[in-house]
C-alpha atoms as one frame of an Amber mdcrd trajectory, in Angstrom:
protein
  22.982   0.764 -32.481  19.640   1.587 -34.309  17.858  -0.959 -32.006  19.217
   0.964 -29.204  18.151   4.342 -30.566  14.466   3.002 -31.058  14.505   1.989
 -27.365  15.715   5.356 -26.215  13.008   6.952 -28.327  10.422   4.594 -26.709
  11.682   5.734 -23.173  11.835   9.429 -24.235   8.204   9.184 -25.807   7.087
   8.244 -22.336   9.088  10.845 -20.679   8.177  13.742 -22.679   4.459  12.818
 -22.429   4.776  13.093 -18.793   6.491  16.318 -18.307   4.027  17.883 -20.861
   1.100  16.634 -18.765   2.351  18.276 -15.498   3.299  21.478 -17.151  -0.192
  21.786 -18.656  -1.750  20.633 -15.191   0.189  23.662 -13.444  -0.883  26.243
 -16.282  -4.488  25.016 -15.979  -4.645  25.985 -12.307  -3.987  29.464 -13.363
  -1.079  31.911 -13.221   1.856  29.996 -11.734   3.488  31.089  -8.523   7.171
  31.040  -8.080   7.286  27.383  -7.020   4.838  26.452 -10.029   7.264  28.517
 -12.409  10.345  26.677 -10.895   8.746  23.429 -11.562   7.774  24.278 -14.994
  11.527  25.435 -15.521  12.929  21.932 -14.115  10.584  19.857 -16.352  11.769
  22.082 -19.498  15.312  21.677 -18.537  15.122  17.949 -18.234  13.050  17.650
 -21.487  15.829  19.640 -23.256  18.466  17.374 -21.858  16.487  14.131 -22.565
  16.145  15.434 -26.290  19.807  16.048 -26.589  20.292  12.564 -25.222  18.212
  10.735 -28.066  19.336  13.084 -30.704  16.381  15.307 -31.441  17.938  18.727
 -31.948  14.841  20.314 -33.113  13.013  19.299 -29.900  16.157  20.179 -27.922
  16.162  23.777 -29.595  12.396  24.378 -28.906  12.939  23.457 -25.241  15.915
  25.531 -24.933  14.124  28.642 -26.065  11.454  28.339 -23.606  14.144  27.445
 -20.831  15.786  30.679 -21.418  12.512  32.822 -21.076  11.593  30.866 -18.049
  15.153  31.459 -16.575  14.833  35.281 -17.182  11.715  35.239 -15.229  12.952
  33.513 -12.091  16.015  35.674 -11.955  13.872  38.829 -12.111  11.373  37.124
  -9.601   8.717  38.463 -11.910   5.179  36.821 -12.162   4.779  35.301 -15.810
   2.441  37.577 -18.136  -0.174  36.470 -20.741   2.681  36.465 -23.301   4.813
  34.048 -21.229   1.887  31.657 -20.531   1.012  31.732 -24.178   4.726  31.076
 -25.016   4.484  27.944 -22.643   1.285  26.558 -24.354   2.724  27.026 -27.831
   5.833  25.569 -26.942   4.100  22.367 -25.875   1.975  22.181 -28.713   4.951
  22.527 -31.016   6.674  19.633 -29.104   3.845  17.757 -29.500   3.507  18.289
 -33.236   7.327  17.625 -33.562   7.106  14.107 -31.709   3.970  13.113 -34.145
   6.618  13.307 -36.793  10.007  13.467 -35.204  13.075  13.835 -37.219  15.767
  11.140 -36.970  19.333  11.885 -35.599  20.644  14.912 -37.057  17.988  15.883
 -39.312  16.232  19.594 -39.592  12.711  20.305 -38.950  12.440  20.970 -43.047
  13.050  17.262 -43.487  11.074  15.275 -41.016  11.039  11.484 -41.197   8.305
   9.181 -40.533   7.723   8.249 -36.915   8.677   4.960 -35.883   6.105   3.557
 -33.297   7.707   1.675 -30.554   5.158   1.229 -27.674   7.631  -0.998 -25.532
   7.729   1.203 -22.434   4.940   2.651 -20.234   5.022   4.242 -17.040   3.824
   2.328 -14.094   3.214   3.915 -10.670   5.171   2.510  -7.725   2.189   1.556
  -5.811   1.120  -0.740  -8.714   4.460  -2.632  -8.541   4.306  -2.913  -5.191
   0.868  -4.109  -5.132   2.120  -6.915  -8.056   5.227  -7.500  -5.935   3.059
  -8.166  -2.755   0.838 -10.630  -4.588   3.783 -12.572  -5.891   5.099 -12.897
  -2.542   1.685 -14.189  -1.093   1.491 -16.791  -3.796   5.208 -17.741  -3.262
   4.349 -18.055   0.246   1.220 -20.189  -0.350   3.277 -22.428  -2.747   5.980
 -22.926   0.148   3.369 -24.024   2.523   1.974 -26.329   0.008   5.300 -27.930
  -0.230   5.556 -28.314   3.629   2.044 -29.738   3.487   3.132 -32.362   0.878
   6.083 -33.277   3.281   3.627 -33.924   6.063   1.516 -36.238   3.880   4.745
 -38.105   2.922   5.650 -38.389   6.416   2.178 -39.659   7.517   2.043 -42.175
   4.730   5.597 -43.521   5.911   4.344 -43.713   9.430   1.345 -45.457   8.517
   3.256 -48.312   6.436   5.547 -48.231   9.669   2.377 -49.017  11.828   1.000
 -51.723   9.392   4.260 -53.605   9.867   4.384 -53.231  13.764   1.150 -55.050
  14.947   2.438 -54.755  18.385   1.533 -51.102  18.448  -1.827 -51.761  17.140
  -2.402 -54.665  19.754  -1.248 -52.405  22.611  -4.099 -49.876  22.274  -5.789
 -50.135  18.615  -8.641 -47.681  19.330  -6.041 -44.972  20.532  -3.864 -45.389
  17.461  -6.616 -45.302  15.249  -7.864 -41.970  16.679  -4.648 -40.710  16.607
  -3.956 -41.379  12.724  -7.471 -40.373  12.052  -6.893 -36.822  13.757  -3.576
 -36.466  11.844  -5.401 -37.080   8.578  -8.265 -34.791   9.226  -5.962 -32.045
  10.064  -3.954 -32.475   6.925  -7.367 -32.597   5.019  -8.563 -29.174   6.670
  -5.360 -27.610   5.802  -5.467 -28.671   2.132  -8.679 -27.359   1.754  -7.988
 -23.932   3.335  -4.943 -23.824   1.151  -6.920 -24.686  -2.077  -8.853 -21.714
  -1.404  -5.906 -19.444  -0.706  -4.258 -20.482  -3.884  -7.372 -19.581  -5.937
  -7.486 -16.247  -4.132  -3.998 -15.444  -4.739  -4.089 -16.555  -8.543  -6.952
 -14.395  -8.802  -5.177 -11.308  -7.343  -2.213 -12.005  -9.391  -3.968 -12.101
 -12.682  -5.739  -8.730 -11.849  -2.693  -6.977 -10.770  -0.817  -8.187 -13.715
  -3.783  -6.937 -16.175  -3.889  -3.670 -14.002  -0.132  -3.015 -14.981  -0.998
  -2.778 -18.558  -3.792  -0.022 -17.955  -2.945   3.371 -19.003  -5.133   6.513
 -18.327  -6.767   8.210 -21.339  -5.153  11.523 -20.772  -1.751   9.738 -21.444
  -2.824   9.109 -25.034  -5.223  11.867 -25.659  -3.888  14.610 -23.667  -1.758
  16.004 -26.333  -4.448  16.190 -28.978  -5.730  19.503 -27.370  -2.368  21.222
 -28.727  -2.642  19.576 -32.056  -6.188  20.900 -32.546  -5.169  24.325 -31.736
  -2.343  24.108 -34.349  -4.618  22.343 -36.925  -7.178  25.331 -36.384  -4.435
  27.991 -37.040  -3.314  26.205 -40.204  -6.743  25.897 -41.546  -8.264  29.245
 -40.501  -5.128  31.507 -39.950  -3.023  32.802 -37.058  -6.086  34.176 -35.335
  -8.323  31.028 -35.601  -8.900  29.425 -32.403 -10.342  26.404 -30.991 -11.319
  25.187 -27.410 -10.773  21.722 -26.477 -12.541  20.155 -23.575 -11.267  16.834
 -22.411 -13.602  14.400 -20.012 -12.878  11.228 -18.710  -9.300  11.392 -18.923
  -8.948   9.246 -15.774 -10.742   6.199 -17.582  -7.958   3.362 -17.780  -7.770
   0.632 -20.071  -5.190  -1.457 -22.048  -2.465   0.601 -23.486  -2.575  -1.153
 -26.813  -6.322  -0.412 -27.121  -6.038   3.361 -26.044  -3.056   3.930 -28.300
  -4.706   2.211 -31.330  -7.490   4.751 -30.812  -5.079   7.927 -30.791  -4.998
   8.284 -34.605  -8.641   7.809 -35.273  -9.445  10.428 -32.594  -6.932  12.985
 -34.221  -8.713  12.191 -37.528 -11.987  13.098 -36.002 -10.442  16.186 -34.474
  -9.071  17.576 -37.664 -12.441  16.571 -39.564 -14.297  18.503 -37.032 -12.067
  21.763 -37.602 -12.208  21.358 -41.418 -15.747  20.431 -41.986 -17.203  22.454
 -39.095 -15.198  25.571 -39.596 -17.019  28.762 -39.576 -15.943  32.383 -39.551
 -16.053  34.478 -36.450 -18.867  36.419 -37.942 -20.805  33.348 -38.733 -20.379
  31.903 -35.217 -21.565  35.352 -33.560 -24.404  35.490 -35.660 -25.678  31.988
 -34.810 -25.134  32.848 -31.064 -22.073  30.531 -30.643 -18.954  31.370 -28.855
 -16.130  33.054 -30.888 -14.024  29.994 -30.798 -15.229  26.498 -32.047 -15.785
  24.009 -29.135 -14.513  20.452 -29.327 -15.104  17.882 -26.689 -13.249  14.691
 -26.247 -15.160  12.267 -23.758 -13.979   8.924 -22.704 -16.276   6.505 -20.880
 -16.439   3.145 -19.805 -19.726   1.031 -20.098 -19.267  -2.536 -19.042 -16.610
  -4.120 -21.235 -16.971  -1.470 -23.784 -14.910   1.631 -24.234 -16.565   4.736
 -25.974 -14.573   7.785 -27.266 -16.933  10.556 -28.379 -15.577  13.699 -30.418
 -18.056  16.199 -30.481 -17.984  19.836 -31.860 -20.306  22.817 -32.106 -19.468
  23.636 -35.897 -21.575  23.689 -38.877 -22.889  20.094 -38.608 -23.036  17.521
 -41.522 -24.448  18.812 -44.669 -26.712  16.062 -45.515 -27.638  17.374 -48.921
 -24.069  17.458 -49.949 -23.661  13.941 -48.427 -26.628  12.478 -50.200 -25.303
  13.846 -53.621 -21.596  12.666 -52.932 -22.973   9.129 -52.030 -25.119   9.238
 -55.169 -22.222  10.286 -57.488 -20.111   7.384 -55.990 -22.748   5.117 -56.706
 -23.412   4.195 -52.659 -26.989   5.062 -52.713 -29.606   5.473 -55.261 -30.312
   9.305 -56.487 -34.050   8.682 -55.520 -33.638   6.611 -52.579 -35.505   7.894
 -49.604 -32.649   7.830 -46.873 -32.858   9.113 -43.510 -29.897  11.091 -41.480
 -28.745   7.893 -40.028 -28.232   6.051 -43.017 -26.524   8.988 -44.918 -24.268
   9.536 -41.882 -23.180   6.023 -42.291 -21.774   6.549 -45.996 -19.348   9.191
 -44.625 -17.085   6.151 -43.393 -16.728   4.609 -46.906 -13.384   4.744 -48.504
 -12.756   7.668 -51.014 -15.806   9.625 -49.545 -15.428  13.393 -49.165 -17.788
  16.371 -49.672 -14.829  18.858 -50.096 -14.331  20.092 -53.705 -10.643  20.091
 -53.423  -8.043  18.366 -51.469  -5.476  20.221 -49.378  -2.830  19.227 -46.638
  -5.500  18.474 -44.113  -8.963  17.249 -45.731 -10.527  16.469 -49.126  -8.710
  13.203 -49.949 -11.328  10.999 -48.630  -9.098   8.765 -46.095 -10.091  10.456
 -42.915 -13.087   8.811 -41.995 -12.421   5.376 -43.839  -9.302   5.328 -41.579
 -11.273   5.784 -38.461 -13.999   2.942 -39.668 -11.123   0.714 -40.483  -9.566
   1.175 -36.938 -12.616   0.645 -35.216 -13.062  -2.723 -37.311  -9.706  -3.707
 -36.411 -10.632  -3.499 -32.744 -13.817  -5.446 -33.054 -15.751  -2.233 -32.555
 -18.069   0.566 -34.346 -18.221   3.957 -35.186 -21.291   6.089 -35.826 -21.910
   9.768 -36.659 -24.818  11.930 -35.393 -26.122  15.472 -35.686 -25.973  17.438
 -32.616 -28.737  19.891 -31.577 -29.107  22.640 -32.140 -25.497  22.330 -34.378
 -22.628  20.376 -34.564 -21.525  16.897 -34.828 -20.585  14.004 -32.659 -18.704
  10.946 -33.660 -18.562   7.871 -31.231 -15.995   5.239 -31.319 -17.220   2.018
 -29.505 -14.497  -0.941 -28.991 -14.142  -3.814 -26.611 -12.301  -2.622 -23.396
  -9.850  -5.199 -23.804  -8.423  -7.034 -26.597  -6.581  -9.561 -24.171  -8.034
 -12.130 -21.690  -9.499 -11.427 -18.558  -9.366 -13.379 -15.192 -12.837 -14.908
 -14.060 -14.206 -17.062 -11.421 -16.269 -19.749 -13.359 -19.484 -20.796 -11.264
 -22.376 -22.912 -11.986 -25.826 -21.378 -12.017 -29.224 -23.224 -13.199 -27.253
 -25.106 -15.811 -25.238 -22.154 -17.172 -21.749 -21.415 -16.595 -21.228 -17.714
 -15.091 -18.169 -15.855 -15.003 -17.554 -13.399 -12.073 -14.739 -10.784 -12.565
 -11.769 -11.583 -10.422 -11.162  -7.996  -9.737 -14.015  -7.759  -7.185 -13.797
 -10.978  -5.507 -12.440 -10.682  -1.976 -13.249 -14.042  -0.497 -14.140 -17.674
  -1.700 -16.003 -19.483   1.275 -17.534 -22.706   1.966 -19.914 -21.685   4.810
 -21.544 -24.706   6.904 -25.370 -24.276   7.560 -24.681 -24.310  11.132 -22.279
 -21.285  10.743 -24.563 -19.089   8.899 -25.514 -15.875  11.349 -29.230 -14.519
  11.356 -29.951 -10.812  11.598 -33.662 -10.027  11.191 -34.369 -13.445   9.959
 -31.776 -12.671   7.130 -28.627 -14.965   6.567 -25.156 -13.504   6.791 -21.790
 -14.922   6.293 -18.765 -14.466   8.638 -15.617 -13.407   6.560 -12.140 -12.234
   7.845 -12.330  -8.723   9.153 -10.791  -6.103   7.120  -7.451  -4.314   8.156
  -7.861  -1.582  10.722  -8.776   1.761   9.406 -10.682   0.530   6.260 -14.222
   2.176   5.706 -16.164  -0.970   6.612 -18.458  -1.694   9.356 -16.429  -3.322
  12.341 -16.650  -6.712  13.693 -19.749  -7.656  15.934 -17.467  -7.664  18.934
 -14.229  -6.143  19.430 -12.587  -9.317  20.596 -13.563 -11.365  17.226 -11.705
 -10.680  13.993 -14.642 -11.205  11.839 -17.187  -9.016   9.328 -20.515 -10.104
   8.478 -21.720  -9.782   4.928 -25.312 -10.368   3.523 -25.715 -13.757   1.852
 -28.049 -13.963  -1.135 -28.318 -16.665  -3.985 -26.738 -15.617  -7.180 -29.594
 -17.411  -8.905 -32.264 -14.755  -7.506 -30.641 -12.425 -10.011 -30.096 -14.670
 -12.932 -33.196 -16.574 -13.867 -35.313 -17.182 -10.703 -36.106 -14.272  -8.055
 -37.332 -16.695  -5.538 -34.325 -18.909  -5.494 -33.242 -20.538  -2.185 -29.777
 -20.656  -0.837 -28.074 -23.491  -2.764 -26.823 -26.304  -0.235 -24.388 -28.769
  -1.223 -23.004 -31.418   1.493 -24.384 -29.301   4.172 -22.511 -26.063   3.085
 -23.148 -23.164   0.813 -20.384 -21.883  -1.547 -19.967 -18.092  -1.609 -18.075
 -15.537  -3.439 -17.678 -12.239  -1.336 -17.409  -9.474  -3.784 -16.953  -5.684
  -3.148 -18.084  -2.799  -5.267 -17.798   0.756  -4.166 -16.584  -0.210  -0.577
 -19.717  -2.681  -0.119 -19.609  -6.292   0.231 -22.106  -9.109  -0.516 -21.758
 -12.886  -0.455 -23.387 -14.472  -3.635 -24.190 -18.136  -2.776 -23.621 -20.270
  -6.009 -24.480 -23.937  -6.850 -20.781 -24.744  -7.682 -17.402 -23.202  -8.360
 -15.957 -24.498 -11.239 -12.514 -22.854 -11.841 -10.571 -19.951 -12.152  -9.824
 -19.062 -15.904  -8.407 -16.337 -17.983 -10.641 -15.873 -21.060 -11.098 -13.751
 -23.888 -14.326 -11.818 -23.299 -16.481 -10.439 -26.144 -19.431  -8.009 -26.405
 -22.704 -10.084 -25.567 -25.070  -7.298 -26.951 -25.657  -9.193 -30.333 -26.487
 -12.582 -28.349 -29.646 -11.131 -27.102 -28.805 -11.194 -23.235 -29.389  -8.798
 -20.956 -26.505  -6.575 -21.804 -26.621  -4.412 -18.544 -26.387  -7.545 -16.211
 -24.364  -9.658 -18.778 -22.309  -7.347 -20.994 -19.777 -10.034 -22.098 -19.534
 -13.624 -23.325 -16.669 -16.013 -23.618 -16.205 -19.373 -25.234 -13.714 -21.693
 -23.603 -15.180 -24.593 -25.397 -16.964 -24.399 -28.633 -20.378 -26.046 -26.836
 -20.023 -24.375 -23.468 -20.361 -20.271 -23.295 -19.643 -18.470 -20.265 -21.682
 -15.295 -19.505 -19.631 -12.718 -17.741 -21.552 -10.495 -15.268 -21.305  -6.855
 -14.493 -20.469  -6.618 -10.954 -21.918  -3.029 -10.876 -25.310  -4.020 -12.231
 -25.441  -7.150 -10.046 -24.858  -4.974  -7.008 -27.429  -2.469  -8.267 -30.200
  -4.966  -8.570 -29.284  -6.511  -5.003 -29.744  -3.225  -3.583 -33.279  -2.751
  -5.423 -34.358  -6.301  -4.306 -34.211  -5.352  -0.846 -34.081  -8.020   2.059
 -36.116 -10.469   0.384 -38.356 -13.022   2.085 -36.197 -14.552   4.944 -33.963
 -17.525   4.599 -34.654 -20.684   2.512 -32.466 -23.734   1.700 -32.390 -25.657
  -1.736 -32.466 -29.040   0.183 -35.721 -28.145   1.881 -34.360 -28.333   5.432
 -35.319 -25.817   8.017 -32.883 -23.191   8.933 -29.966 -24.009  11.298 -28.041
 -20.999  11.666 -27.548 -19.231  15.101 -28.570 -15.976  15.892 -25.581 -13.272
  15.687 -24.001 -12.130  18.730 -25.000  -8.862  20.472 -22.368  -5.991  19.934
 -21.363  -2.880  21.331 -23.084   0.509  20.205 -21.735   1.513  16.631 -20.768
   4.934  16.149 -20.127   6.328  12.754 -17.399   9.376  12.797 -17.251  11.397
   9.626 -14.654  13.889   8.762 -12.156  14.788   5.999  -9.363  14.924   8.377
  -7.531  11.766   9.117  -6.200  13.236  12.288  -9.665  14.095  13.706 -10.995
  10.629  12.505  -8.293   8.750  14.240  -8.433  11.064  17.664 -12.436  10.498
  17.975 -12.064   6.799  17.089  -9.394   6.208  19.741 -11.494   8.052  22.388
 -14.938   6.101  21.525 -13.155   2.755  21.285 -11.595   3.422  24.686 -15.041
   3.848  26.204 -16.304   0.459  24.657 -18.003   1.783  21.526 -17.641   0.348
  17.942 -16.311   2.641  15.373 -16.550   2.932  11.616 -15.155   5.837   9.551
 -16.112   7.800   6.454 -14.210  10.656   4.741 -17.322  12.758   3.703 -21.115
  12.800   3.603 -21.457  10.961   0.439 -19.334   8.030   1.576 -21.008   7.972
   4.896 -24.608   8.055   3.473 -23.504   5.011   1.076 -22.214   2.929   4.227
 -25.362   4.035   5.962 -27.769   2.746   3.155 -25.741  -0.238   2.228 -24.230
  -1.791   5.390 -25.859  -4.928   6.915 -25.314  -3.247  10.480 -27.354  -0.561
  12.263 -25.426   2.617  13.135 -26.602   3.917  16.586 -25.177   7.625  16.362
 -23.303   9.730  13.457 -20.669  12.210  14.729 -20.104  14.280  11.696 -18.029
  17.259  10.784 -19.850  20.281   8.711 -17.083  21.627   6.174 -16.361  18.464
   3.975 -15.709  17.796   0.104 -18.564  16.467  -2.130 -21.200  16.409   0.593
 -20.857  18.368   3.714 -22.567  17.452   7.045 -25.589  19.389   6.801 -26.239
  17.787   3.382 -25.696  14.474   5.106 -28.155  15.400   7.736 -30.879  16.487
   5.473 -30.407  13.227   3.309 -30.807  11.144   6.369 -33.737  12.834   7.530
 -35.479  12.393   4.121 -34.570   8.494   4.222 -37.198   6.776   6.352 -34.606
   3.988   7.303 -32.371   6.590   8.575 -34.207   9.151   9.754 -34.211   8.043
  13.653 -30.446   7.889  13.850 -29.128  10.500  16.178 -26.782  12.873  14.529
 -24.090  14.977  16.583 -22.516  17.941  14.637 -18.978  18.573  15.539 -17.264
  21.574  13.715 -15.193  24.471  14.022 -18.236  26.706  13.243 -19.410  28.266
  16.490 -21.440  31.371  15.618 -25.316  31.340  16.507 -26.578  31.245  13.068
 -24.524  27.916  12.244 -25.921  26.310  15.634 -29.374  27.209  14.470 -29.195
  25.872  10.991 -27.705  22.585  12.329 -30.456  22.149  15.199 -33.219  23.232
  12.757 -31.790  20.389  10.307 -32.547  17.732  12.864 -29.261  17.396  14.477
 -29.600  16.000  18.141 -26.328  17.828  19.605 -23.815  20.433  18.268 -19.991
  20.363  19.734 -17.367  22.848  18.602 -13.862  21.472  17.960 -12.305  24.683
  19.744 -13.629  23.818  23.111 -13.180  19.850  22.265 -13.527  17.893  25.418
 -13.772  14.101  25.140 -15.751  13.708  28.470 -18.483  15.925  26.958 -18.484
  13.885  23.731 -18.752  10.666  25.485 -21.665  12.229  27.814 -23.475  13.130
  24.703 -23.332   9.828  22.793 -24.505   8.095  26.064 -27.245  10.631  26.491
 -28.460   9.471  22.931 -28.451   5.937  23.137
């Protein structure tokens, strides 16, 4: 039964965090309306029932008290007051603290038991499970086809033996018989080659989807620390003490095991900031600071490294006290000249503390040494810095994954390069004669993406294909003037996608798809931006893991290059790309409007690409291999509106000549004047929308 209880507690741990996260999100949006209040009530009621099921009477009692208060508000149809919102926040904080050290079954709050860490359960979005199931189904389908192909091979071998023992068939028409057998052998060979690529891609996707299931957002682990910080502040500074906690990067995802291992160290840092950075209200106001201390927890992802920084605007580190304490403990010589960086490194030593006496919160010298030990256990680092004009920042930096990652191994100038599987969309062998030319630059033909995807359409509506730029990988790792590597008359291409943009990187040879343990490459002395990770599948052969973001950034900076060259020295054989219909880009944040305009334009023979706002449209315009002939854009959109898009296009010499049609619900004279003065070639209003007018306008601009 004890094992069952541990399992139930693990499930409850995930459930209560989800309820508290949702309630905090509702409160953060402002005073809840009746619907929001009802949602809070529903979640508190569910939380109370779940606590009863796992025999946590203290948590059940706290939730029950809040449930009664919310029930009274709902019955009276009353809006919550500040006191009610405060009660909600305080209850959530109290539950967080109780769950940090939950009592066992039947115990009272006065006799809490140490928590049992059981991370066996995590919440996984249904969409992620669907994607995993789809990937497994695809792999099984390919395996089934491979089995059928093997049966065909066996049949072919049986028939070949039969022919060898039936010389009359060969004597009747040996040329025809030989040609027939050859055709069948070639067909099986082509099918086998195609299937090998499909298996590689399916395994890549499966590895990435399995890894994605283990990822959790930072908010699911660190979200409760804000409430704990407020409780610590009240315990340290009295009931009127306050702290404002700011969270950044809570959407960053990484392995649950890594994120969970950082929770306690980050809580130590929050506690340390409150205790050592504490100032009275009068001191803060005199220094020109806000009344309450501000603490920021920021999570960032940099290549294969995860950074968690805890910053405060308190007193900042007392360097003199640190130097005296370090000298007293024999960590430094009393007369040694040490700079701030060297002194601040000493605070992570075991037993180090500048507080004169210990209490329940600090002064025992274990907080920061625990942080340093946690960082070392994760093969990471920790450092403390002085903030300007006041305060402290402590940053934990650890490898983003303690597990293995799926990579495509390729050969590049005698080195083995690892390309992360998560960004690979196609693996191709492109014959020299199949390469397309646009403006004397090479492009590879890949399967066209599903309808509705925000990518440039196929050159012709009849053909299901897409063109992607073709560049040698070696041009970014070792030789800027490298030609396209040709082997047996074909180029091996890994098509990668970053930020919705695709590029085909030609490699000398594809070696294998492997799952490797990736380490930080900074200490090796490599270009850590482009090659942030390194793996050692064999002791004598390192694999350099590339950053796809930096690779794409350098590809964009490199530009078009100097035409097309092949490594075998032969002249170019690619054919020119076919002519295509005019391409119209539709930019609108309404999916209904985008679909309507796309349907109208395609019915009149135009190719259409879509963007949800100005920011995405600008990225597509700047990075796509295909020229857009006309842009039809809404004005009111999130992130970047139509007028801002228009201004950005006019400022870019490569986009300035593309005609822009503004289509919006704004129809007063001032809006029309602003649009036309900004460089729009036409201004259409949605209230008087007429598809004939739209088509006539576009025809007039082409």
